[in-house]
C-alpha positions as CSV (number, residue, x, y, z in Angstrom):
1,M,23.9,-5.0,3.8
2,A,22.5,-3.0,0.8
3,D,24.1,-5.2,-1.4
4,A,22.6,-8.3,0.2
5,L,19.5,-6.7,0.3
6,D,19.7,-5.6,-3.3
7,E,19.9,-9.5,-4.6
8,L,17.3,-10.6,-2.2
9,F,14.7,-8.1,-3.1
10,V,15.5,-8.5,-6.9
11,W,15.1,-12.0,-7.0
12,T,12.2,-11.8,-5.0
13,C,10.4,-9.5,-7.1
14,S,11.7,-10.6,-10.6
15,E,11.2,-14.2,-9.7
16,G,7.9,-14.0,-7.7
17,E,9.4,-16.0,-5.2
18,E,9.9,-15.6,-1.3
19,A,13.5,-15.0,0.1
20,A,14.6,-14.4,3.2
21,V,15.5,-10.5,4.0
22,E,18.7,-10.3,6.6
23,P,17.2,-10.1,10.1
24,S,20.3,-8.1,11.6
25,I,18.2,-6.3,14.1
26,T,15.5,-7.8,15.7
27,A,12.8,-4.9,16.2
28,Q,9.5,-5.7,18.1
29,A,6.6,-3.2,17.2
30,P,4.3,-2.4,19.9
31,Q,1.2,-2.6,17.7
32,V,-1.8,-4.7,18.7
33,S,-2.1,-8.0,17.0
34,R,-5.2,-9.5,15.6
35,N,-3.6,-12.9,15.9
36,D,-5.1,-13.4,19.7
37,A,-8.6,-12.4,18.4
38,D,-8.9,-14.7,15.5
39,A,-11.3,-17.0,17.3
40,H,-13.7,-13.8,17.1
41,L,-13.7,-12.3,13.9
42,Q,-16.7,-10.3,13.7
43,L,-17.3,-7.8,10.9
44,S,-19.9,-5.2,10.6
45,A,-20.7,-2.1,8.1
46,A,-20.6,-0.2,11.7
47,A,-17.2,-1.1,12.5
48,T,-15.8,-0.9,9.2
49,A,-17.3,2.9,8.7
50,L,-15.3,3.8,11.9
51,A,-12.2,1.8,10.5
52,V,-12.2,4.3,7.6
53,E,-13.3,7.5,9.0
54,P,-10.5,9.9,8.5
55,W,-8.1,11.1,11.1
56,A,-6.4,14.6,10.7
57,A,-3.0,14.8,10.0
58,Q,-2.3,16.9,12.9
59,D,-4.0,14.6,15.3
60,A,-1.8,11.8,14.0
61,R,1.4,14.0,14.4
62,Q,0.3,14.7,18.2
63,F,1.6,11.8,21.0
64,A,-2.1,11.3,21.9
65,G,-3.4,11.1,18.6
66,A,-0.7,8.7,17.6
67,C,-1.5,6.3,20.2
68,S,-4.9,6.5,19.6
69,S,-4.6,6.1,16.1
70,A,-1.8,2.8,16.6
71,V,-4.5,1.0,18.8
72,H,-7.2,1.9,16.2
73,F,-4.6,0.7,13.4
74,G,-4.0,-2.5,15.4
75,V,-7.4,-3.7,15.9
76,Y,-8.9,-2.8,12.2
77,G,-5.5,-2.9,10.2
78,C,-6.2,0.1,8.7
79,C,-6.8,3.8,8.7
80,V,-7.1,7.0,6.9
81,V,-5.3,10.3,7.3
82,R,-6.2,13.7,5.5
83,D,-3.8,15.9,4.5
84,V,-0.6,14.1,4.7
85,M,0.7,15.8,1.5
86,S,-0.3,19.4,0.5
87,P,-2.1,20.0,-2.7
88,A,0.4,22.1,-4.3
89,Q,2.9,18.9,-3.5
90,C,0.1,16.5,-4.9
91,D,-0.3,18.5,-8.1
92,A,3.7,18.4,-8.6
93,L,3.7,15.0,-8.0
94,T,0.6,14.4,-10.4
95,D,2.5,16.1,-13.4
96,Y,5.9,14.2,-12.5
97,V,4.2,11.0,-12.3
98,D,2.3,11.4,-15.7
99,V,5.8,12.2,-17.7
100,R,7.3,9.2,-15.6
101,L,4.8,6.8,-17.0
102,A,4.7,8.3,-20.3
103,E,8.6,7.6,-20.5
104,A,8.1,4.5,-18.9
105,C,5.8,3.1,-21.6
106,S,7.8,4.4,-24.6
107,F,11.0,2.4,-22.9
108,V,9.0,-0.5,-22.7
109,E,7.6,-0.2,-26.3
110,E,10.8,0.6,-27.9
111,S,12.8,-2.0,-26.0
112,G,9.9,-4.8,-27.4
113,L,8.7,-5.5,-24.2
114,D,5.3,-6.7,-23.8
115,E,3.7,-4.2,-21.3
116,A,1.2,-6.3,-19.9
117,T,4.1,-9.0,-18.2
118,Y,7.2,-6.8,-18.0
119,V,8.6,-6.2,-14.5
120,G,12.3,-4.5,-14.4
121,D,13.6,-1.0,-14.3
122,V,10.4,1.1,-14.4
123,F,7.8,-1.4,-13.5
124,G,6.7,-3.1,-10.5
125,K,4.9,-6.8,-10.3
126,L,1.2,-5.8,-10.3
127,R,-2.1,-7.7,-10.3
128,C,-4.5,-6.8,-13.1
129,R,-2.7,-4.9,-15.4
130,Q,-5.0,-3.7,-18.0
131,Q,-4.7,0.2,-17.9
132,R,-3.1,-0.2,-14.5
133,W,0.8,0.6,-13.7
134,D,3.2,0.3,-10.9
135,I,6.1,2.9,-11.7
136,K,9.3,2.7,-9.4
137,L,10.2,6.2,-8.2
138,P,13.5,7.8,-7.3
139,M,14.5,8.9,-4.0
140,E,15.3,12.6,-5.0
141,G,13.8,15.9,-5.8
142,L,9.5,15.8,-5.2
143,V,9.7,11.8,-4.0
144,L,12.3,12.6,-1.5
145,E,10.2,16.0,-0.2
146,A,7.0,13.4,-0.5
147,M,8.3,10.9,1.8
148,Q,9.5,13.5,4.1
149,S,5.9,14.8,4.4
150,L,4.7,11.1,5.2
151,G,7.3,10.7,7.6
152,F,6.4,14.3,9.3
153,S,2.5,13.4,9.6
154,L,2.6,9.2,9.9
155,G,6.1,9.0,11.8
156,Q,4.6,8.2,14.9
157,L,2.2,6.0,13.8
158,L,5.2,4.1,11.6
159,S,7.3,4.0,14.4
160,A,4.5,2.5,16.9
161,A,3.0,-0.1,13.9
162,V,6.5,-1.7,12.6
163,G,9.1,0.2,14.7
164,P,11.9,2.9,13.4
165,D,14.2,0.2,12.2
166,A,11.6,-1.0,9.4
167,L,12.7,-0.9,6.0
168,L,11.4,0.6,3.0
169,T,10.7,-2.2,0.6
170,E,8.4,-0.2,-1.9
171,L,8.6,3.3,-3.2
172,S,6.4,3.5,-6.3
173,C,3.1,5.0,-7.6
174,I,0.3,3.1,-8.9
175,V,-1.5,4.5,-11.7
176,S,-4.8,2.9,-12.9
177,D,-6.8,4.7,-15.9
178,P,-10.9,4.4,-16.9
179,G,-11.4,0.5,-17.8
180,A,-8.8,-1.1,-15.3
181,P,-10.6,-3.7,-14.0
182,Q,-11.3,-4.4,-10.1
183,Q,-8.2,-6.7,-8.7
184,P,-9.0,-9.8,-6.8
185,L,-9.3,-9.6,-3.2
186,H,-5.7,-10.6,-1.7
187,S,-3.3,-9.7,1.4
188,D,0.4,-8.6,0.3
189,S,1.7,-10.9,3.2
190,R,1.5,-15.0,3.5
191,S,2.6,-14.6,7.4
192,H,0.1,-14.0,9.9
193,D,2.5,-12.0,12.3
194,P,2.2,-8.5,12.3
195,G,5.2,-6.2,11.0
196,M,4.6,-4.6,7.4
197,L,2.3,-2.0,6.2
198,S,1.5,0.4,3.2
199,A,0.5,3.8,2.7
200,L,-1.3,5.2,-0.2
201,V,-1.4,9.1,-0.7
202,A,-3.8,9.9,-3.3
203,L,-2.6,12.8,-5.6
204,Q,-6.1,13.5,-6.6
205,E,-9.5,13.6,-4.9
206,V,-10.7,9.7,-5.3
207,T,-14.3,9.1,-6.1
208,R,-15.9,5.8,-6.1
209,A,-16.1,5.7,-10.2
210,M,-12.1,6.1,-10.1
211,G,-11.7,2.8,-8.4
212,P,-10.6,3.4,-5.2
213,T,-8.9,0.8,-2.6
214,V,-11.1,-1.3,-1.3
215,L,-10.2,-2.3,2.1
216,C,-12.0,-5.3,4.8
217,P,-11.1,-4.1,8.1
218,Q,-10.3,-6.4,11.1
219,T,-9.4,-9.2,8.7
220,H,-5.6,-9.0,9.0
221,C,-5.4,-12.4,10.7
222,L,-6.0,-16.0,10.4
223,A,-9.9,-16.1,10.3
224,G,-9.9,-13.2,8.0
225,S,-7.5,-15.1,5.3
226,E,-9.8,-18.3,6.0
227,L,-12.6,-16.5,5.1
228,L,-11.2,-15.3,1.9
229,R,-10.8,-18.5,1.0
230,S,-14.3,-19.6,2.0
231,V,-15.9,-17.2,-0.1
232,R,-13.6,-17.6,-2.9
233,P,-15.3,-20.0,-6.0
234,H,-11.7,-20.9,-7.1
235,S,-8.4,-21.1,-5.4
236,D,-6.4,-19.0,-7.9
237,E,-7.1,-15.2,-9.1
238,T,-9.4,-16.2,-12.0
239,A,-12.0,-15.9,-9.0
240,A,-12.0,-11.9,-10.1
241,R,-13.3,-13.0,-13.4
242,V,-16.3,-14.8,-11.9
243,L,-19.8,-12.5,-12.5
244,G,-20.6,-11.1,-9.2
245,Y,-18.1,-13.1,-7.2
246,Q,-16.4,-9.9,-6.0
247,D,-19.2,-7.9,-4.9
248,R,-20.4,-10.8,-2.9
249,A,-17.1,-11.3,-1.4
250,I,-16.4,-7.5,-0.4
251,E,-20.4,-7.8,1.3
252,E,-19.6,-10.9,3.3
253,M,-16.0,-9.4,4.8
254,S,-17.5,-5.9,5.1
255,G,-15.4,-4.6,2.7
256,T,-15.4,-1.0,1.7
257,H,-14.4,1.3,-1.3
258,V,-12.3,3.8,0.3
259,A,-12.5,7.2,-1.8
260,C,-10.7,10.1,-0.4
261,Q,-9.6,13.6,-0.8
262,R,-6.5,14.8,-2.2
263,G,-3.4,14.1,-0.1
264,S,-5.3,11.6,2.3
265,A,-3.3,8.4,2.9
266,V,-5.1,5.0,3.0
267,V,-2.7,3.1,5.4
268,Y,-3.0,-0.4,6.0
269,D,-1.5,-3.8,7.4
270,S,-0.6,-5.9,4.8
271,R,-2.3,-8.7,5.8
272,L,-5.3,-6.7,5.3
273,I,-7.8,-8.3,2.7
274,H,-7.6,-5.3,0.3
275,C,-7.6,-4.7,-3.5
276,G,-7.7,-2.2,-6.4
277,G,-11.1,-1.3,-7.4
278,A,-12.8,-0.9,-10.9
279,N,-11.8,2.4,-12.7
280,L,-15.1,3.0,-14.5
281,S,-15.2,4.5,-18.1
282,S,-14.6,8.2,-18.9
283,A,-18.5,8.6,-19.4
284,E,-19.5,6.7,-16.2
285,G,-17.2,9.2,-14.1
286,G,-13.7,7.5,-14.0
287,A,-10.5,9.1,-14.6
288,R,-7.2,8.6,-14.1
289,R,-6.2,7.7,-10.3
290,R,-2.8,8.0,-8.7
291,M,-1.8,6.5,-5.8
292,F,2.3,7.3,-4.1
293,V,3.1,4.3,-2.2
294,A,5.5,3.6,0.2
295,T,6.1,0.2,2.3
296,F,8.0,-0.5,4.9
297,A,8.8,-4.0,6.7
298,M,10.3,-5.0,9.9
299,P,13.5,-6.6,9.1
300,G,13.2,-10.3,8.8
301,K,9.6,-9.8,7.1
302,V,9.2,-10.7,3.1
303,P,7.4,-8.5,1.0
304,R,6.3,-9.7,-2.2
305,G,4.3,-8.8,-5.4
306,S,3.7,-5.2,-5.2
307,A,5.0,-4.5,-1.8
308,C,8.7,-4.9,-3.5
309,T,8.4,-2.5,-6.2
310,I,11.4,-0.4,-5.8
311,R,14.6,0.7,-7.9
312,R,17.9,-0.8,-7.5
313,D,19.6,2.1,-5.9
314,V,17.0,2.5,-3.2
315,I,16.4,-1.1,-2.0
316,G,18.0,-1.6,1.3
317,R,19.5,2.4,2.2
318,Y,16.3,3.8,4.2
319,R,14.3,3.0,7.3
320,V,11.2,4.5,9.1
321,R,13.9,6.2,11.1
322,D,15.4,8.0,8.1
323,F,11.8,9.9,7.7
324,L,10.9,10.7,11.3
325,V,11.3,14.4,12.5
326,S,13.9,15.4,15.1
327,G,14.0,18.7,16.7
328,G,12.1,20.4,14.0
329,E,14.0,19.1,11.1
330,E,13.8,15.9,8.6
331,Q,16.8,13.6,9.5
332,L,17.2,13.7,5.5
């Protein structure tokens, strides 16, 4: 199974094409789907504010809180959970990621590769790569501890949203430095069916000037995709360069820049319209932004783009259930 997934994921990520992940397990996630409400998409600033109002991690861990967050996630397609990782974990990972990034950049340069286009052992596929990197991480040490913390805090939500058999398809850290442009609005799935989500944990406080993730709540449905097409001046990502387009599109889709505290997780359905924000210059308050990323997909779901940034030795080896807490102990 792991070997087959290895070939499929590497082919998908390298060539940027779709491939069928082996559907050996048919898991149905008990989440609320937006598909039935496609004809009634109603966006508002009030709904957006409610969608990204942070939850406490301890509430998400409790059964009642987990049920509420799962329903919330089904309706809005996103949520924010505080204190998923401790300050000490975030600080340690910050130093670790900075070293990994420096090593990765040196490797690419010494290999005579083009950092702007290279996708391989150290960097994954990512939109708008100027001053922005997606670093593949090994499942060991600080990274393994981080995944255990993520499972402890978000395990109930993950199980409700995508099921315990969902595969880990992305394990990385997205880093942006001052000067990184805003990405075009997009989703990480071509399918309108549920079954894939991403959790991005802030390793430092993320301010508005640092280009936080932009989320458009309730757009994880066909109507959301159609609305994005209607506000796009072009059919491809050159739209991101059209003056004023992004601001108008985000406003029309009731999007919000999700500034958050260190250790907070920004969780979203992969169908949701979103993007990485613009990291302003240092003089304007911009600073390095590091987001620890894990994506899980139900068997049969096909990740694309950055949603399959994962090392070859991690592909196909881990599922949601591997990070769930049983009897007070992590399973790993």
